[in-house]
N, CA, C and O of each residue as an XYZ file, in Angstrom:
740
protein
N      48.828     26.135    -28.392
C      47.933     25.310    -28.354
C      47.770     24.387    -27.179
O      48.888     24.099    -26.752
N      46.560     23.664    -26.314
C      46.739     22.726    -25.225
C      47.354     21.602    -25.444
O      46.863     20.906    -26.333
N      48.500     21.113    -24.780
C      49.335     20.169    -24.944
C      48.440     19.047    -24.737
O      48.358     18.180    -25.607
N      47.660     18.971    -23.509
C      46.926     17.949    -22.927
C      45.763     18.068    -23.639
O      45.089     17.042    -23.546
N      45.263     18.927    -24.317
C      43.547     18.649    -24.658
C      43.512     18.668    -26.319
O      42.603     18.607    -27.148
N      45.179     18.800    -26.400
C      44.981     18.251    -28.401
C      44.823     16.926    -28.463
O      44.399     16.452    -29.517
N      45.234     15.769    -26.978
C      44.807     14.475    -27.358
C      44.128     13.572    -27.514
O      44.102     12.728    -26.619
N      43.663     13.467    -28.193
C      42.182     12.488    -28.184
C      42.306     11.977    -26.901
O      43.286     12.048    -26.160
N      40.936     11.314    -26.648
C      40.627     10.471    -25.057
C      40.263      9.068    -25.910
O      39.209      9.032    -26.545
N      41.257      7.805    -25.900
C      40.574      6.559    -26.624
C      39.959      6.080    -25.336
O      40.154      6.247    -24.132
N      39.088      5.377    -26.154
C      37.457      4.769    -25.342
C      37.538      3.218    -25.592
O      37.582      2.695    -26.705
N      37.553      2.576    -24.401
C      37.609      1.049    -24.779
C      36.343      0.574    -25.034
O      35.333      1.276    -25.026
N      36.381     -0.620    -25.263
C      35.279     -1.273    -26.001
C      34.612     -1.665    -24.537
O      35.267     -1.592    -23.497
N      33.012     -2.158    -24.590
C      32.326     -1.960    -23.467
C      31.747     -0.659    -22.866
O      30.705     -0.816    -22.229
N      32.383      0.976    -22.983
C      32.029      2.316    -22.512
C      31.276      2.545    -23.599
O      31.614      2.192    -24.728
N      30.002      3.267    -23.270
C      29.225      3.825    -24.143
C      29.051      5.203    -23.361
O      28.857      5.582    -22.206
N      29.261      5.839    -24.871
C      29.537      7.342    -24.915
C      28.067      8.258    -25.143
O      26.991      7.697    -25.347
N      28.143      8.979    -25.107
C      26.663      9.982    -25.156
C      27.001     11.409    -24.821
O      26.989     11.951    -23.716
N      27.355     11.990    -26.198
C      27.311     13.610    -25.875
C      26.357     14.690    -26.612
O      26.288     14.848    -27.831
N      25.655     15.379    -25.655
C      24.744     16.497    -26.110
C      25.714     17.755    -26.379
O      26.462     18.123    -25.474
N      25.706     18.228    -27.273
C      26.642     19.792    -27.687
C      25.861     20.745    -27.338
O      26.421     21.728    -26.853
N      24.607     20.769    -27.442
C      23.815     21.869    -26.730
C      23.354     21.937    -25.533
O      22.461     22.780    -25.450
N      23.678     21.196    -24.190
C      23.536     21.258    -23.423
C      25.058     20.465    -22.148
O      25.256     19.905    -21.069
N      25.754     21.048    -23.458
C      27.670     20.830    -22.780
C      27.328     19.906    -21.940
O      27.199     20.255    -20.766
N      27.074     18.398    -22.323
C      26.744     17.322    -21.329
C      27.453     16.446    -21.755
O      27.291     16.189    -22.948
N      28.547     15.609    -20.965
C      28.973     14.335    -21.913
C      28.437     12.974    -20.857
O      28.738     13.258    -19.698
N      27.965     12.045    -20.918
C      27.201     10.770    -20.357
C      28.300     10.076    -20.689
O      28.955     10.352    -21.694
N      28.608      9.092    -19.857
C      29.744      7.499    -20.039
C      29.029      6.876    -19.128
O      28.601      7.307    -18.057
N      28.867      5.291    -19.864
C      29.047      4.281    -18.627
C      29.532      3.392    -19.173
O      29.890      3.352    -20.350
N      29.594      2.638    -18.435
C      31.023      1.603    -18.099
C      30.126      0.260    -17.124
O      29.015      0.273    -16.594
N      31.038     -0.657    -17.192
C      31.400     -1.651    -16.427
C      30.907     -1.828    -14.874
O      30.241     -2.690    -14.302
N      31.636     -0.431    -14.393
C      31.396     -0.130    -13.411
C      30.915      0.843    -12.675
O      31.250      1.070    -11.512
N      29.850      1.657    -13.531
C      28.629      2.380    -13.238
C      28.630      3.479    -14.438
O      29.216      3.472    -15.520
N      27.708      4.476    -13.807
C      27.855      5.556    -15.103
C      28.091      7.020    -14.385
O      28.147      7.185    -13.166
N      28.194      7.857    -15.194
C      29.185      9.196    -15.138
C      28.561     10.328    -15.925
O      28.146     10.173    -17.074
N      28.502     11.645    -15.162
C      27.706     12.317    -16.387
C      28.263     13.608    -15.679
O      28.178     13.801    -14.466
N      29.131     14.893    -17.025
C      29.471     16.274    -16.431
C      28.903     16.782    -17.601
O      28.644     16.292    -18.700
N      28.728     18.263    -16.920
C      28.307     19.625    -17.968
C      30.078     20.552    -17.842
O      30.767     20.913    -16.888
N      30.215     20.624    -19.194
C      31.277     20.544    -19.434
C      31.192     22.588    -19.511
O      30.031     22.895    -19.242
N      31.820     23.525    -19.709
C      32.291     24.806    -20.311
C      31.664     24.430    -21.524
O      31.492     23.380    -22.143
N      31.279     26.040    -21.712
C      30.601     26.240    -23.220
C      31.690     26.950    -23.670
O      31.307     27.941    -24.290
N      33.083     26.843    -23.609
C      34.432     27.531    -24.314
C      34.821     26.094    -24.874
O      35.773     26.187    -25.649
N      34.433     24.987    -24.734
C      35.125     24.349    -24.844
C      34.005     22.875    -25.658
O      33.021     22.348    -25.139
N      34.523     22.614    -26.793
C      33.712     21.506    -27.793
C      34.018     20.330    -27.659
O      35.029     19.962    -28.257
N      33.367     19.475    -26.950
C      33.937     17.768    -26.957
C      32.856     17.216    -27.742
O      31.646     17.434    -27.691
N      33.820     16.149    -28.775
C      33.289     15.766    -29.906
C      33.260     14.199    -29.521
O      34.101     13.841    -28.696
N      32.219     13.061    -30.127
C      32.584     11.554    -29.981
C      32.801     11.037    -31.294
O      31.777     10.903    -31.964
N      33.955     10.691    -31.863
C      33.934     10.281    -32.792
C      34.053      8.278    -32.858
O      34.873      7.478    -32.406
N      32.778      8.136    -33.657
C      32.219      6.692    -33.715
C      33.665      5.645    -34.550
O      34.198      4.636    -34.089
N      33.900      6.209    -35.595
C      35.187      5.387    -35.762
C      36.548      5.072    -35.530
O      37.296      4.265    -36.083
N      36.722      5.895    -34.571
C      38.171      6.059    -33.910
C      38.070      5.487    -32.715
O      38.960      4.888    -32.110
N      36.572      5.750    -32.263
C      36.024      4.837    -30.612
C      36.696      6.001    -29.408
O      36.869      5.828    -28.202
N      37.055      7.528    -30.480
C      37.751      8.241    -28.960
C      37.194      9.465    -29.007
O      36.568      9.690    -30.043
N      37.231     10.398    -28.139
C      36.712     11.714    -27.897
C      38.033     12.503    -27.621
O      39.085     12.359    -26.998
N      37.250     13.646    -28.626
C      38.516     14.879    -28.932
C      37.690     16.126    -28.117
O      36.462     16.042    -28.097
N      38.229     17.081    -27.563
C      37.874     18.071    -27.079
C      39.094     19.463    -28.133
O      40.311     19.442    -28.317
N      37.989     20.511    -28.598
C      38.846     21.699    -28.852
C      37.799     22.818    -28.608
O      36.634     22.674    -28.237
N      38.371     23.802    -28.856
C      37.728     25.282    -28.270
C      36.612     25.221    -28.970
O      36.417     24.303    -29.767
N      35.574     26.375    -28.719
C      34.413     26.808    -29.649
C      35.026     27.721    -30.828
O      36.194     28.096    -30.931
N      34.205     27.921    -31.481
C      34.617     29.030    -32.501
C      34.070     30.250    -31.507
O      33.066     30.404    -30.811
N      35.351     31.096    -31.833
C      35.364     32.644    -31.184
C      35.879     32.433    -30.244
O      35.782     33.417    -29.510
N      36.649     31.319    -29.610
C      37.420     31.534    -28.314
C      39.210     31.285    -28.674
O      39.755     30.556    -29.503
N      39.792     32.263    -27.624
C      40.977     32.773    -28.461
C      41.973     31.258    -27.278
O      41.596     30.690    -26.253
N      43.131     31.131    -28.015
C      43.831     29.886    -27.027
C      44.134     30.755    -26.504
O      44.913     31.388    -27.217
N      43.868     31.511    -25.014
C      45.234     32.115    -24.319
C      44.824     31.845    -22.982
O      43.790     31.204    -23.169
N      44.997     31.938    -21.656
C      45.085     31.454    -20.470
C      43.733     30.401    -19.993
O      43.701     29.191    -19.769
N      42.638     31.498    -19.957
C      41.672     30.823    -19.439
C      40.888     29.814    -20.748
O      40.116     28.914    -20.419
N      41.153     30.056    -22.006
C      40.379     29.096    -23.014
C      40.993     28.105    -23.116
O      40.486     27.069    -23.545
N      42.464     28.224    -22.669
C      43.257     26.991    -22.707
C      43.547     25.703    -21.510
O      43.829     24.508    -21.593
N      43.309     26.665    -20.393
C      42.490     26.375    -19.077
C      41.543     25.156    -19.048
O      41.916     23.996    -18.878
N      40.276     25.563    -19.233
C      39.066     24.877    -19.906
C      39.183     24.109    -20.830
O      38.257     23.311    -20.970
N      40.288     24.045    -21.763
C      40.437     22.872    -22.624
C      40.850     21.427    -22.143
O      40.224     20.367    -22.112
N      42.350     21.834    -21.717
C      42.570     20.657    -20.806
C      42.241     20.300    -19.743
O      42.895     19.392    -19.229
N      41.247     20.809    -19.108
C      40.789     20.573    -17.859
C      39.384     19.817    -18.590
O      39.337     18.646    -18.212
N      38.590     20.056    -19.236
C      37.943     19.333    -19.946
C      38.242     17.646    -20.329
O      37.703     16.649    -19.847
N      39.185     17.741    -21.255
C      40.049     16.407    -21.512
C      40.209     15.581    -20.487
O      40.017     14.368    -20.572
N      40.717     16.423    -19.029
C      41.171     15.200    -18.132
C      40.225     14.344    -17.611
O      40.116     13.122    -17.511
N      39.279     15.739    -17.169
C      37.575     15.423    -16.601
C      37.356     14.135    -17.733
O      37.471     13.004    -17.261
N      37.126     14.224    -18.817
C      36.892     13.433    -19.644
C      37.292     11.936    -19.477
O      36.538     10.963    -19.506
N      38.981     11.971    -19.250
C      39.802     11.298    -19.172
C      39.371     10.035    -17.804
O      39.263      8.811    -17.745
N      39.255     10.982    -17.031
C      39.097     10.501    -15.363
C      37.918      9.743    -15.578
O      37.902      8.677    -14.962
N      36.956      9.986    -16.259
C      35.343      9.435    -16.212
C      35.878      8.378    -16.890
O      35.920      7.324    -16.256
N      36.331      8.372    -18.093
C      36.499      7.024    -18.802
C      37.372      5.647    -17.996
O      37.173      4.479    -18.327
N      38.259      6.027    -16.998
C      39.150      5.376    -16.605
C      38.550      5.282    -15.263
O      39.036      4.355    -14.616
N      37.401      6.136    -14.481
C      36.679      5.422    -13.374
C      35.795      4.362    -13.648
O      36.084      3.265    -13.171
N      34.534      4.504    -14.482
C      34.045      3.319    -15.282
C      34.552      2.098    -15.721
O      33.812      1.132    -15.907
N      35.841      2.061    -15.914
C      36.150      0.917    -16.460
C      36.971      0.222    -15.221
O      36.602     -0.917    -14.933
N      38.233      0.886    -14.323
C      38.776      0.198    -13.610
C      38.316      0.724    -12.033
O      38.159     -0.086    -11.119
N      38.133      2.139    -11.869
C      37.797      2.628    -10.533
C      39.115      2.820    -10.105
O      40.215      2.445    -10.511
N      38.573      3.735     -8.861
C      39.716      4.438     -8.520
C      39.509      3.947     -6.746
O      38.488      3.659     -6.123
N      41.167      4.021     -6.255
C      41.746      3.532     -4.828
C      42.184      4.088     -4.078
O      43.306      4.323     -4.527
N      42.096      4.626     -2.935
C      42.938      5.425     -2.285
C      42.878      4.409     -0.878
O      42.010      3.757     -0.298
N      44.254      4.674     -0.712
C      44.265      3.562      0.843
C      44.611      4.278      1.761
O      45.368      5.141      1.315
N      44.413      4.408      3.115
C      44.920      5.429      4.182
C      45.565      4.167      5.661
O      45.210      3.025      5.954
N      46.306      4.831      6.087
C      46.754      4.032      7.285
C      46.503      4.693      8.390
O      46.487      5.924      8.400
N      46.254      3.896      9.556
C      46.124      4.950     11.032
C      46.976      4.083     11.719
O      47.186      2.885     11.528
N      47.527      5.004     12.707
C      49.389      5.254     12.910
C      48.627      5.622     14.597
O      47.668      6.387     14.699
N      49.251      4.939     15.771
C      48.638      4.858     17.075
C      48.196      3.987     17.767
O      47.619      3.033     17.244
N      48.368      4.094     19.303
C      48.045      3.326     19.828
C      46.534      3.487     20.476
O      46.566      4.150     21.513
N      45.652      3.180     20.222
C      43.670      2.869     20.655
C      43.170      3.322     19.441
O      41.944      3.432     19.414
N      43.982      3.718     18.074
C      43.496      4.554     17.267
C      42.843      3.457     16.562
O      43.357      2.375     16.846
N      41.572      3.364     15.473
C      40.921      2.527     14.821
C      39.923      3.100     14.016
O      39.719      4.313     14.059
N      39.122      2.168     13.110
C      38.106      2.820     12.357
C      37.293      1.654     12.114
O      37.867      0.585     11.907
N      36.051      1.715     12.112
C      35.202      0.711     12.067
C      33.564      1.452     11.282
O      33.058      2.574     11.259
N      33.234      0.235     10.788
C      31.837      0.735      9.434
C      30.908      0.610     11.028
O      31.148     -0.059     12.033
N      29.940      1.439     10.750
C      28.584      1.143     11.384
C      27.642      1.297     10.007
O      27.594      2.415      9.494
N      27.232      0.695      9.675
C      25.635      1.052      8.172
C      26.375      1.785      7.478
O      27.424      1.334      7.019
N      25.935      3.211      7.233
C      26.794      3.782      6.130
C      27.607      5.114      6.861
O      27.740      6.209      6.314
N      28.114      4.757      8.218
C      28.467      5.559      8.380
C      30.081      5.226      8.747
O      30.212      4.007      8.857
N      31.299      5.920      8.959
C      32.775      5.692      9.084
C      32.651      5.964     10.253
O      32.305      7.125     10.473
N      32.846      5.155     11.326
C      33.448      5.848     12.834
C      34.858      5.183     13.146
O      35.265      4.035     12.967
N      35.777      6.925     13.959
C      36.897      6.774     13.857
C      36.852      7.142     15.264
O      35.967      7.796     15.817
N      38.373      6.432     16.011
C      39.067      6.811     17.525
C      40.286      6.978     17.010
O      40.938      6.065     16.503
N      40.672      8.200     17.117
C      41.723      9.129     16.770
C      42.429      9.813     18.191
O      43.243     10.735     18.148
N      41.976      9.210     19.358
C      42.854      9.838     20.572
C      41.769     11.075     20.942
O      42.157     11.604     21.984
N      40.657     11.652     20.486
C      40.145     12.335     20.998
C      38.645     12.118     21.985
O      37.975     11.147     21.634
N      38.165     12.825     23.005
C      37.304     12.343     23.745
C      35.871     11.564     23.047
O      35.250     10.659     23.604
N      35.603     12.042     21.974
C      34.144     11.393     20.920
C      34.501     10.765     19.983
O      35.697     10.774     19.692
N      33.935     10.313     19.516
C      34.525      8.846     18.230
C      33.996     10.125     16.827
O      32.984     10.823     16.893
N      34.696     10.124     16.025
C      34.038     10.935     14.958
C      33.611     10.285     13.961
O      34.233      9.259     13.683
N      32.447     10.659     13.126
C      31.142      9.606     12.785
C      31.360     10.648     11.590
O      31.532     11.841     11.842
N      31.345     10.062     10.022
C      31.360     10.502      9.179
C      30.840      9.542      8.214
O      31.130      8.373      7.961
N      29.561     10.780      7.512
C      28.866      9.745      6.058
C      29.406      9.302      5.067
O      30.074      9.962      4.271
N      29.187      8.221      5.018
C      29.842      7.746      3.563
C      29.033      8.150      2.712
O      27.839      7.982      2.964
N      29.425      8.814      1.425
C      29.162      9.368      0.727
C      28.413      8.306     -0.615
O      29.096      7.294     -0.778
N      27.062      8.384     -1.640
C      26.889      7.205     -2.368
C      27.796      7.377     -3.445
O      28.298      8.405     -3.900
N      27.929      6.068     -3.803
C      29.134      5.897     -4.767
C      30.561      5.678     -4.175
O      31.584      5.626     -4.856
N      30.516      5.594     -3.236
C      31.918      5.291     -2.347
C      31.749      3.886     -1.300
O      30.922      3.504     -0.471
N      32.576      3.562     -1.664
C      32.542      1.786     -0.990
C      33.997      1.755     -0.382
O      35.053      1.845     -1.007
N      33.795      1.590      1.147
C      34.857      1.100      2.256
C      35.327      0.100      2.779
O      34.627     -0.348      3.687
N      36.381     -0.518      2.537
C      37.150     -1.331      3.180
C      37.927     -1.194      4.580
O      38.600     -0.166      4.508
N      38.101     -1.814      5.815
C      38.503     -1.564      6.370
C      39.435     -3.028      6.914
O      38.743     -4.043      6.992
N      40.413     -3.130      7.157
C      41.964     -4.026      7.265
C      42.554     -3.853      8.255
O      43.552     -3.192      7.967
N      42.519     -4.100      9.452
C      43.378     -3.863     11.038
C      42.488     -2.468     10.760
O      41.325     -2.065     10.787
N      44.650     -1.752     10.308
C      44.873     -0.170     10.562
C      44.745      0.462      9.004
O      45.044      1.655      8.981
N      44.325     -0.152      7.581
C      44.379     -0.215      6.265
C      42.426      0.328      6.035
O      41.629     -0.428      5.478
N      42.101      1.435      6.480
C      40.835      1.997      5.817
C      41.306      2.244      3.728
O      42.055      3.080      3.222
N      40.624      1.323      3.167
C      40.392      1.636      1.715
C      39.138      2.600      1.196
O      38.094      2.469      1.835
N      39.140      3.143      0.574
C      38.281      4.212      0.117
C      38.427      4.002     -1.672
O      39.501      4.248     -2.220
N      37.124      3.488     -2.522
C      36.955      3.642     -3.428
C      35.608      3.625     -4.367
O      34.464      3.361     -3.996
N      35.963      3.908     -5.417
C      34.742      4.453     -6.608
C      34.714      4.566     -7.705
O      35.588      3.847     -8.188
N      34.177      5.091     -8.444
C      34.114      5.536     -9.844
C      34.513      6.834     -9.902
O      35.432      7.058    -10.690
N      33.966      7.980     -9.129
C      34.357      9.416     -9.446
C      35.624      9.658     -8.679
O      35.802      9.203     -7.549
N      36.497     10.389     -9.330
C      38.144     10.377     -8.620
C      38.146     11.859     -7.609
O      38.717     12.159     -6.560
N      37.193     12.568     -8.535
C      36.656     13.647     -7.720
C      36.299     13.231     -5.606
O      36.924     13.479     -4.575
N      35.046     12.557     -5.916
C      34.795     12.213     -4.630
C      35.333     11.242     -3.981
O      34.994     11.218     -2.798
N      36.216     10.236     -4.380
C      37.124      9.495     -3.865
C      37.875     10.379     -2.957
O      37.678     10.677     -1.779
N      38.923     10.777     -3.928
C      40.257     12.048     -3.329
C      39.308     12.851     -2.374
O      39.796     12.904     -1.246
N      38.223     13.427     -2.468
C      37.874     14.528     -1.401
C      37.732     13.521      0.082
O      38.266     13.675      1.181
N      37.263     12.993     -0.165
C      36.388     11.582      1.533
C      37.518     11.019      1.874
O      37.507     10.611      3.035
N      38.776     10.793      1.126
C      40.051     10.063      1.978
C      40.857     11.431      2.221
O      41.756     11.205      3.031
N      40.850     12.737      1.813
C      41.125     13.854      2.000
C      40.757     14.292      3.646
O      41.459     14.725      4.559
N      39.385     13.971      3.540
C      38.564     14.394      4.772
C      39.128     13.910      5.687
O      39.726     14.511      6.580
N      38.896     11.934      5.457
C      39.563     10.913      6.770
C      40.999     11.683      7.291
O      41.305     12.003      8.439
N      41.735     11.852      6.068
C      43.230     12.490      6.522
C      43.099     13.521      7.488
O      43.900     13.559      8.423
N      42.231     14.327      7.389
C      42.369     15.447      8.142
C      42.050     15.878      9.094
O      42.170     16.998      9.590
N      41.251     14.239      9.668
C      40.654     13.975     10.916
C      41.550     14.548     11.766
O      41.324     15.505     12.508
N      43.090     13.643     11.586
C      44.253     13.382     12.349
C      45.654     13.804     11.484
O      45.975     12.676     11.110
N      46.323     14.386     11.124
C      47.143     14.418     10.573
C      47.809     14.130     11.130
O      47.662     14.282     12.343
N      49.286     13.367     10.471
C      50.508     12.974     11.252
C      51.326     13.795     12.218
O      51.988     14.642     11.619
N      51.437     13.803     13.125
C      52.146     14.704     14.306
C      53.525     14.454     14.059
O      53.757     13.258     14.230
N      54.668     15.189     13.682
C      55.733     15.464     13.427
C      57.018     14.402     14.497
O      58.093     13.884     14.196
N      56.215     14.455     15.797
C      57.696     13.707     16.361
C      57.272     11.990     16.607
O      58.038     11.128     16.176
N      56.233     11.681     17.197
C      55.880     10.194     16.580
C      55.256      9.399     15.562
O      55.426      8.201     15.336
N      54.467     10.269     14.941
C      54.153      9.964     13.271
C      52.843      9.539     13.570
O      52.337      8.838     12.694
N      51.799      9.888     15.074
C      50.828      9.270     14.762
C      49.606     10.201     14.363
O      49.518     11.376     14.721
N      48.917      9.711     13.784
C      47.542      9.666     12.967
C      47.324      9.339     11.857
O      47.874      8.297     11.500
N      46.464     10.055     10.870
C      46.057      9.261      9.511
C      47.002      9.786      8.297
O      47.040     10.899      7.773
N      47.652      8.764      8.063
C      48.335      9.043      6.585
C      47.915      8.229      5.740
O      47.135      7.329      6.050
N      48.465      8.451      4.264
C      48.089      8.129      3.031
C      49.014      6.921      3.125
O      50.036      6.859      3.808
N      48.469      5.893      2.277
C      49.447      4.248      2.731
C      50.652      4.432      1.902
O      50.537      4.777      0.726
N      52.170      4.153      2.620
C      53.213      4.699      1.776
C      53.773      6.029      2.077
O      54.954      6.255      1.814
N      52.966      6.984      2.644
C      53.265      8.401      2.497
C      54.531      8.454      3.456
O      54.449      7.371      4.035
N      55.201      8.840      3.751
C      56.624      9.484      4.320
C      56.303     10.306      5.136
O      55.538     11.205      4.788
N      56.726     10.252      6.287
C      56.428     11.994      7.476
C      57.880     11.674      8.492
O      58.186     11.022      9.490
N      58.481     12.581      7.520
C      59.411     13.801      8.346
C      59.094     14.048      9.719
O      58.315     14.937     10.064
N      59.790     13.141     10.647
C      60.139     13.140     12.004
C      61.101     14.386     12.457
O      62.144     14.757     11.920
N      60.549     14.826     13.407
C      61.361     15.730     14.225
C      61.731     15.520     15.316
O      61.165     14.878     16.201
N      63.446     16.444     15.344
C      63.925     15.637     16.962
C      63.487     16.253     18.178
O      63.310     17.453     18.387
N      63.369     15.507     18.775
C      62.742     15.807     19.995
C      63.510     16.365     21.029
O      64.696     16.339     20.700
N      63.293     16.992     22.441
C      64.298     17.959     22.944
C      65.328     17.108     23.656
O      65.042     16.072     24.255
N      66.779     17.711     23.530
C      67.621     16.672     24.333
C      68.656     17.406     25.310
O      69.298     18.456     25.347
N      68.410     16.018     26.241
C      68.714     16.166     27.560
C      69.800     15.711     27.719
O      70.296     14.738     27.150
N      70.481     16.733     28.914
C      71.765     17.011     29.499
C      72.995     17.742     28.649
O      72.686     18.496     27.727
N      74.066     17.564     28.895
C      74.957     18.368     28.248
C      76.108     17.623     27.805
O      77.017     18.192     27.201
């Protein structure tokens, strides 16, 4: 049995849940917004009105081997992330380190100056909010996957280099610095 999949997902008050078993769809609406997901047919998602919880289990005829077990736990985690997103939201903070490195927002674009000849321009996806304070860029939204993907895209623009630590890193990330060349004998 899946250790993650067998745990029910508690639903806080103020969150509306609708499950369509025929279409393998789950819709969740909360104070921050609305999310929907289509899950694999190997997994059955059930909404329990009395307990205010969502439970996932394998469909009839699906063996709890590697693949079925993986989809079971994955579906439960995705539903849990959706509930967390519509109630609290997600936030990733990135720090820009380097002389002349900065970020600014122009309309629906994020403009980064990271030591290249040209500015890097990224279109901000729908559902994502950007906040910029000096050298800190905050990426927030209700979809965990979208927030993490956009934050990773920004970080990939200029990975922190190991000698001076210049580049874009997650806030609080430790960069192991290499020692430079040793001069003299």
